[in-house]
N, C-alpha and C positions, 0 to 999 in steps of 0.2 A: 599483467594488468588483471586478468581474470582471478589469479591467485589472491591479489590484494582485495578484490571485491568479496571473494569468498571469506577471507580472513576478517574483513570489516563486518560482514554480515554475521559471522560467528561471534565476534566480539559483542555486537549489538544484542544478539540473542542471549549471550551469557549474562550481560548486564541486566537485560529484561528478566531473565529467569531468577537472578539473584534478588532483584527488586521484588519480584512476585513472591519469592519465598518468605520475605520479611513481612509481607502484608497479605498473606493468603486469605482469600474471601471464603466465606462459608459455602458448602456445597449447595445449599438450598437456593442461594442467589446466583448460582452458576448459569442456569438456563436463562435467567433474566439478563445477566451480563452478556451472554452470547447473543441474545436477541438485540441488545443495544449495540454491540460491535457490528453485527450483521446490518443493522440499520445505517450505521456510519459508513460501512463499506459500500452500501447501495447508494448513499448520498454522494460518495466519491465517484462511483461509476457514472452517475448522472452528470456530476459536475465536470468530469473529464470529456463528456460528449458536448455539453453546452457550458463551457467554462466562463466563470466570472471570478475576478480576483477575490471578492468577498466570500463567495461560497467555498472556494479552494482554501483560502486562508483559515477558515473556520474548521477545516477537516485535516489539515496537516500541521505537524509540530514545527516549531521554529528551527529545531535541530534535525530536520528531515535529511535522511540519506537515502536517495532513490536510485537504485542500481538498475540499469537497462540491460536487456539481453545481449546487446552489442558491446557492453563493457563501459559505457559512459555512466558517470554518477552525477546526479543532480542534487542541488540543495533546494530548499523551499523556494527561494527566489527564482532559480533557473527552471525548476519544474513548472511553477505557475507562469512564468514569463513565456516559456515555449508553448504552453497550451493557449495562452491569450494571443500570442503572435501567429499561431497557426503552424509553427515549426513542427509541433506534435499535434496532429489533428485527428481525433477519433470521430468517425461518422457513426459507427455503431460499436457497442461493446456488449458481449454476452459472457456471463460468468457461469462456470459449471464446476462440479466436483468440489464445492467449497466446504472446508472444515474450519472450525473455530475452537481454539483451546484458550480459556481464560485462566490466568495464574495471577492472582492478586489484582494489581492495577495494570497488568499487561495482557495482551491477547496476541496469539499467533494465528494468523489467518492464511490458509493455503487455498488456491483455486487455479483453474485454468481460465485464461482470458483469451477469447476469440474476438477479433475486431476487424472492421473495415476502416482503413485509414486514408487520409489525404494529406500526408505530411508535406508541408511547403508546396501544396498544390499537386503532389504526385500520388495518385491512387494506389492503394496496396491492401494487403491482407496480412494479419499476424495471428499466430496462435502461440501463446507462451504460458509457462507455469509461473505462478507468482507466490512468493512468500512475503507476507506483510506483518510487521510488528506494530501493533497499535498500543497506545498508552493512554490511560485516563489522566487528563490534565484539566484542572478546574471543573471537574464534573462532566467533561466531554471526552469522548474517545477521539484521539488524533493519531494519524499515521506518523510513526516515528522513523520506520525503516521499511524499505521495500527492495526485494531483489527478484528480478525476472531471469528465467532461463528458457532457452529454446526447447521446444518439445522434441524428444528424440525421434528420429525418422525410422 
């Protein structure tokens, strides 16, 4: 299962890279694009703590592939549904070590996510590394793919 997730993530990144090569943005706008991606990522962080269907739908792509560190893969509907239902409940989320690389209309975002959770009413803590692939769609940055891995002990 893990191998399938890694292969799916690699395929998404390859497609994103190829798309970016065809529409590479000028270097001068790179900093501005990175700031726009960072703002979208921050909106997603906030929306995951206090989720609403509208806020989440504006931030994630219809074709979302959201890989969890435990191997489960969500679609847009299951990702939003689990947050709204409290099955996946983030009490706090802190982001650190974030890097953003914009290639055309695609951005690769890496960071460490540290959170307090209350999944299905069960308190917990999580620290994971995240790889997010964001794509500009209709003038907005949307999360297209995400893969989480556990932090090495």
